[in-house]
Legacy VTK file of the C-alpha trace (Angstrom):
# vtk DataFile Version 3.0
C-alpha trace
ASCII
DATASET POLYDATA
POINTS 389 float
-13.329 -12.800 -31.838
-15.500 -9.808 -30.920
-18.566 -11.784 -32.004
-17.520 -14.636 -29.718
-17.043 -12.405 -26.672
-20.378 -10.743 -27.448
-22.083 -14.111 -27.130
-20.417 -14.489 -23.719
-21.826 -11.187 -22.504
-19.474 -8.383 -23.572
-21.682 -5.546 -24.885
-20.555 -3.401 -27.801
-23.201 -0.668 -27.700
-26.461 0.409 -26.062
-28.264 -1.846 -28.535
-26.831 -4.824 -26.634
-27.940 -3.467 -23.252
-31.342 -3.291 -21.610
-31.624 -0.376 -19.174
-35.325 -1.097 -18.700
-34.492 -4.584 -17.394
-31.826 -3.389 -14.990
-34.149 -2.326 -12.144
-35.847 -5.724 -12.012
-32.456 -7.446 -12.213
-31.165 -5.411 -9.279
-34.147 -6.287 -7.099
-33.502 -9.974 -7.667
-29.750 -9.510 -7.151
-30.463 -8.006 -3.722
-32.686 -10.952 -2.793
-30.138 -13.523 -3.944
-27.242 -11.672 -2.261
-28.976 -11.868 1.111
-29.645 -15.561 0.537
-25.990 -16.186 -0.304
-24.902 -14.282 2.814
-27.201 -16.280 5.099
-26.274 -19.583 3.441
-22.561 -18.948 4.065
-23.261 -18.257 7.750
-25.482 -21.319 8.132
-22.976 -23.672 6.512
-20.256 -22.526 8.927
-22.593 -22.378 11.942
-21.788 -18.737 12.686
-23.555 -15.356 12.704
-23.668 -13.206 9.586
-20.413 -11.789 8.308
-19.983 -9.538 5.294
-21.732 -10.853 2.216
-18.304 -11.322 0.638
-14.794 -10.576 1.914
-15.825 -12.196 5.190
-12.349 -12.716 6.630
-10.102 -9.698 7.043
-8.075 -7.448 9.300
-8.343 -3.660 9.782
-5.689 -1.090 10.637
-5.075 2.639 10.495
-3.052 4.358 7.814
-2.006 7.693 6.365
-3.117 8.833 2.912
-0.868 11.478 1.380
-1.885 13.225 -1.842
1.224 14.222 -3.797
1.737 17.248 -6.046
0.361 15.854 -9.303
1.779 18.799 -11.271
5.388 17.988 -10.398
7.415 17.027 -13.481
4.297 16.416 -15.572
2.997 18.155 -18.711
0.385 20.803 -17.809
-2.404 19.070 -19.735
-1.873 15.762 -17.883
-1.473 17.525 -14.538
-4.772 19.328 -15.100
-6.591 16.053 -15.789
-5.129 14.387 -12.689
-5.825 17.291 -10.307
-9.492 16.544 -9.651
-11.398 15.994 -6.413
-9.245 14.879 -3.513
-6.206 14.911 -5.805
-6.497 18.605 -6.694
-4.180 19.705 -3.877
-1.413 17.999 -1.881
-2.452 17.001 1.612
-2.294 14.350 4.315
-5.388 12.501 5.554
-6.205 9.823 8.095
-7.353 6.491 6.707
-8.633 3.082 7.786
-7.683 0.037 5.713
-8.970 -3.519 5.550
-7.101 -6.392 3.925
-9.277 -9.423 3.275
-9.940 -12.632 1.404
-12.776 -12.243 -1.072
-14.756 -15.401 -0.309
-18.067 -15.218 1.555
-16.897 -18.106 3.749
-14.150 -17.991 6.345
-11.475 -20.275 4.905
-7.808 -20.943 5.383
-5.699 -18.068 4.059
-3.995 -20.595 1.799
-7.106 -21.623 -0.057
-6.940 -20.046 -3.547
-8.792 -16.751 -3.454
-8.766 -13.144 -4.560
-7.379 -10.705 -1.963
-8.700 -7.214 -1.370
-7.592 -3.851 -0.051
-10.370 -1.461 0.965
-9.723 1.865 2.631
-11.572 4.937 3.789
-10.002 8.406 3.645
-11.269 11.024 6.086
-11.457 14.290 4.167
-10.964 17.669 5.820
-14.436 19.099 6.558
-13.572 22.774 6.033
-15.203 24.099 2.895
-16.315 20.658 1.728
-19.873 19.485 1.228
-20.828 16.109 2.616
-19.645 13.414 2.500
-16.380 14.123 4.285
-15.062 10.687 3.469
-13.995 8.895 0.316
-13.852 5.099 0.142
-11.764 2.931 -2.161
-12.199 -0.778 -2.870
-9.588 -2.843 -4.711
-8.637 -6.432 -5.469
-5.442 -8.126 -6.627
-6.927 -8.512 -10.104
-7.195 -6.034 -12.956
-10.861 -6.653 -13.772
-14.065 -7.843 -12.171
-15.052 -11.274 -13.538
-18.724 -10.273 -13.465
-19.219 -8.077 -16.518
-22.529 -6.310 -15.821
-25.926 -6.672 -14.133
-27.187 -9.548 -16.389
-24.004 -11.503 -15.668
-24.314 -10.644 -11.971
-27.867 -11.961 -11.782
-27.149 -15.110 -13.781
-24.101 -15.906 -11.639
-25.767 -15.300 -8.293
-28.739 -17.439 -9.351
-26.297 -20.282 -9.825
-24.436 -19.548 -6.584
-27.645 -19.771 -4.567
-29.058 -22.800 -6.360
-29.500 -25.902 -4.206
-28.252 -28.006 -7.105
-25.545 -26.320 -9.218
-25.999 -28.635 -12.203
-29.748 -28.092 -12.341
-29.223 -24.416 -11.604
-26.932 -24.023 -14.578
-29.253 -26.062 -16.790
-32.238 -23.859 -15.890
-30.562 -20.676 -17.122
-31.253 -19.319 -20.628
-28.503 -20.178 -23.109
-26.970 -16.694 -23.163
-26.927 -16.630 -19.362
-25.184 -20.011 -19.335
-22.432 -18.484 -21.454
-22.238 -15.441 -19.173
-21.832 -17.683 -16.131
-19.201 -19.887 -17.764
-17.141 -16.821 -18.669
-17.561 -15.332 -15.178
-16.493 -18.499 -13.386
-13.527 -19.057 -15.702
-12.243 -15.532 -15.117
-12.811 -15.796 -11.360
-10.978 -19.100 -11.107
-8.005 -17.742 -13.044
-7.793 -14.724 -10.748
-7.970 -16.878 -7.615
-5.050 -19.080 -8.733
-2.388 -16.440 -8.190
0.756 -16.924 -6.113
-0.113 -16.392 -2.456
1.880 -13.494 -1.011
1.545 -11.318 2.122
-1.208 -8.734 1.874
1.298 -5.895 2.094
3.243 -7.135 -0.939
0.355 -7.457 -3.406
-0.748 -4.986 -6.045
-4.439 -4.082 -6.072
-6.803 -2.585 -8.703
-10.249 -1.008 -8.393
-11.399 -3.284 -11.288
-14.313 -0.904 -12.003
-14.409 2.741 -13.176
-15.130 5.982 -11.328
-15.721 9.592 -12.274
-12.703 11.846 -12.049
-13.952 15.389 -12.261
-16.678 16.519 -14.671
-15.391 14.831 -17.827
-12.866 12.068 -17.050
-13.299 8.464 -15.912
-10.561 6.476 -14.171
-9.628 3.222 -12.518
-7.419 3.076 -9.415
-4.451 0.942 -8.476
-2.350 0.527 -5.319
1.183 -0.744 -5.972
3.255 -1.890 -2.967
6.545 -0.169 -2.257
9.389 -2.383 -3.409
10.788 -2.601 0.112
7.595 -3.490 1.989
8.812 -5.887 4.706
7.318 -9.328 5.281
8.429 -12.657 6.686
7.867 -15.995 4.949
4.293 -17.179 5.297
3.564 -20.151 7.540
1.435 -22.361 5.313
0.446 -24.600 8.221
-1.311 -21.614 9.793
-4.853 -21.092 8.391
-4.564 -17.440 9.464
-1.120 -17.005 7.903
-1.898 -13.853 5.911
-3.711 -12.173 8.781
-1.084 -13.074 11.347
1.779 -11.888 9.139
0.131 -8.502 8.644
-0.539 -8.178 12.385
3.059 -9.170 13.150
4.285 -6.560 10.667
2.229 -3.820 12.310
3.502 -4.763 15.782
7.140 -5.598 15.157
8.640 -3.995 12.058
10.246 -0.565 12.298
9.450 0.231 8.660
5.766 0.256 7.747
4.483 -0.926 4.371
3.029 1.497 1.872
1.471 1.719 -1.571
1.635 4.118 -4.488
-1.964 4.961 -5.352
-2.440 5.747 -9.035
-5.211 6.602 -11.480
-5.621 5.274 -15.013
-7.387 7.768 -17.269
-9.877 6.408 -19.777
-8.483 7.422 -23.174
-10.601 6.111 -26.038
-8.133 7.429 -28.635
-5.415 5.100 -27.334
-7.282 2.099 -25.965
-8.363 -0.798 -28.194
-10.270 -4.058 -27.780
-9.238 -6.751 -30.247
-7.492 -4.058 -32.267
-10.462 -1.705 -32.544
-11.161 1.598 -30.770
-14.377 1.686 -28.736
-16.499 4.475 -27.306
-16.362 5.444 -23.627
-19.523 3.498 -22.752
-17.923 0.263 -23.916
-15.079 0.660 -21.417
-17.390 1.849 -18.644
-20.148 -0.769 -18.994
-17.969 -3.883 -19.427
-16.359 -4.475 -16.037
-14.623 -7.672 -17.185
-12.748 -5.967 -20.046
-9.257 -4.870 -19.083
-7.954 -1.376 -19.699
-4.566 -2.240 -21.158
-1.913 -0.531 -19.058
0.393 -0.355 -22.064
-2.199 1.840 -23.797
-3.419 3.821 -20.789
-0.753 4.239 -18.119
-1.322 4.619 -14.395
-0.197 7.914 -12.848
0.737 8.084 -9.160
-1.366 10.623 -7.258
-1.021 9.538 -3.621
0.690 7.289 -1.102
-1.034 5.026 1.407
1.156 4.069 4.387
0.226 1.768 7.261
0.700 3.046 10.809
2.577 0.984 13.424
0.645 -0.783 16.188
-2.615 0.313 14.593
-4.585 -2.904 14.223
-8.234 -2.311 15.066
-9.889 -4.478 17.699
-12.314 -7.182 16.553
-15.226 -5.044 17.759
-13.995 -1.992 15.825
-13.360 -4.098 12.728
-16.840 -5.604 12.862
-18.363 -2.121 12.796
-16.254 -0.939 9.835
-17.713 -0.875 6.345
-16.689 0.555 2.968
-19.114 2.059 0.479
-17.622 3.584 -2.674
-21.011 4.948 -3.732
-22.323 6.544 -0.533
-18.849 7.693 0.473
-17.738 9.442 -2.676
-17.533 13.049 -3.736
-19.277 14.364 -6.875
-15.867 14.041 -8.537
-15.448 10.361 -7.693
-18.772 8.522 -8.015
-18.677 4.968 -9.448
-20.059 4.424 -12.944
-21.129 1.466 -15.059
-23.642 -1.361 -14.916
-21.920 -3.475 -12.280
-21.551 -0.493 -9.942
-25.240 0.337 -10.304
-26.155 -3.285 -9.628
-23.913 -4.111 -6.710
-24.533 -1.050 -4.537
-28.122 -1.966 -3.467
-26.913 -5.510 -2.768
-24.014 -4.230 -0.657
-26.306 -1.930 1.328
-28.806 -4.734 1.977
-25.988 -7.071 3.019
-24.526 -4.454 5.339
-27.897 -3.701 6.931
-28.438 -7.398 7.589
-24.969 -7.741 9.080
-25.266 -4.634 11.247
-28.678 -5.771 12.493
-27.158 -9.092 13.518
-24.150 -7.270 14.960
-26.481 -5.341 17.241
-27.544 -8.625 18.797
-24.346 -10.669 18.593
-21.006 -9.260 19.761
-18.001 -9.958 17.560
-20.088 -11.281 14.682
-17.188 -11.891 12.335
-14.528 -13.474 14.513
-12.500 -16.196 12.832
-14.439 -19.420 13.387
-11.486 -21.411 12.144
-11.232 -23.720 9.160
-11.959 -26.749 11.354
-15.484 -25.558 12.148
-16.835 -26.271 8.685
-19.320 -29.160 8.795
-19.677 -29.805 5.103
-17.309 -31.374 2.535
-15.010 -29.335 0.316
-16.691 -28.652 -3.036
-14.933 -29.784 -6.203
-15.165 -29.406 -9.992
-18.185 -27.235 -10.878
-18.962 -26.521 -7.225
-15.402 -25.376 -6.643
-15.577 -23.080 -9.649
-18.842 -21.676 -8.332
-17.171 -20.978 -5.004
-14.496 -18.972 -6.797
-17.137 -16.943 -8.600
-18.566 -16.062 -5.195
-15.469 -14.043 -4.362
-15.937 -11.055 -6.587
-19.564 -10.060 -6.191
-19.084 -7.082 -3.876
-16.907 -5.476 -1.271
-18.713 -4.303 1.819
LINES 1 390
389 0 1 2 3 4 5 6 7 8 9 10 11 12 13 14 15 16 17 18 19 20 21 22 23 24 25 26 27 28 29 30 31 32 33 34 35 36 37 38 39 40 41 42 43 44 45 46 47 48 49 50 51 52 53 54 55 56 57 58 59 60 61 62 63 64 65 66 67 68 69 70 71 72 73 74 75 76 77 78 79 80 81 82 83 84 85 86 87 88 89 90 91 92 93 94 95 96 97 98 99 100 101 102 103 104 105 106 107 108 109 110 111 112 113 114 115 116 117 118 119 120 121 122 123 124 125 126 127 128 129 130 131 132 133 134 135 136 137 138 139 140 141 142 143 144 145 146 147 148 149 150 151 152 153 154 155 156 157 158 159 160 161 162 163 164 165 166 167 168 169 170 171 172 173 174 175 176 177 178 179 180 181 182 183 184 185 186 187 188 189 190 191 192 193 194 195 196 197 198 199 200 201 202 203 204 205 206 207 208 209 210 211 212 213 214 215 216 217 218 219 220 221 222 223 224 225 226 227 228 229 230 231 232 233 234 235 236 237 238 239 240 241 242 243 244 245 246 247 248 249 250 251 252 253 254 255 256 257 258 259 260 261 262 263 264 265 266 267 268 269 270 271 272 273 274 275 276 277 278 279 280 281 282 283 284 285 286 287 288 289 290 291 292 293 294 295 296 297 298 299 300 301 302 303 304 305 306 307 308 309 310 311 312 313 314 315 316 317 318 319 320 321 322 323 324 325 326 327 328 329 330 331 332 333 334 335 336 337 338 339 340 341 342 343 344 345 346 347 348 349 350 351 352 353 354 355 356 357 358 359 360 361 362 363 364 365 366 367 368 369 370 371 372 373 374 375 376 377 378 379 380 381 382 383 384 385 386 387 388
């Protein structure tokens, strides 16, 4: 089975990877990402939105770091107490819940949902940056495994003819794309629930102090309030979250947890792997039964805190630029997607300078092209997980 997954792009060691090729791949990924962003805007006859996660809603929140040493063995507490999580504290935060697609669709079209948030760190005694960003999705992994899979997939997404685009790829890239689209489609076909009642994962790894690597998760409180979704409303998820912020006395919250990379406990197809295997393969799940999540903070929404459309348009999240030395992202897909996210953001902000409210909801009825099916529909689902800007 390991041999099979290797053919589909999972890399076992540095011998399977090509660091020398990565720079050229990234340059082409940036070019194709900008093309995909502009194509999505042109097809919906609107200005540029985010390259992905185009439709969302922003609000303010509180981020509370808990005492990680409480009722935990000293060795575990020491590993958890790194960076922002070293000391208990309360911080201001901005959150954005969104659909992952690059197009603005009905909230009831199958899609991956995201939670991104920015924590304002206390400036006293801290080197820049004074902000730490987090980006999560309601899926445990990223379908796109690494930079070769990213490039192969985005080549297909931006092809004028998907069939010919797939045919033109080298055989190994065809397999990478098939695996990526299959994983993306499976993730998109989850039960649709209110944003505030979903669990989210970072999907990719980050440094946690000088020697550890972690993934993050945000688990909703069991009593997060929500009303039944109105499926006839194409903005059902957005409107329910806005209603919750305006009307409910109790605000929703999430337990934020870290999952420590532990190569002695984690296995892939029954075999232990080195740290690089788990870091470089973004589509390989870190089994929670083998490496548990440990709660380190709480994220709680604030009442009546929805940001205006103008404020929301100006918001962005960048887990690379806005990280501390203890929390930088690692792995091939993180190295590949950051330049693409920055280029996409610069293009959007440039357009935003000329066009007010560049990412207002144009409405599902404004689409002037037919719904894509079969392979095209699968390609659309693969579009959802390329980046979070």
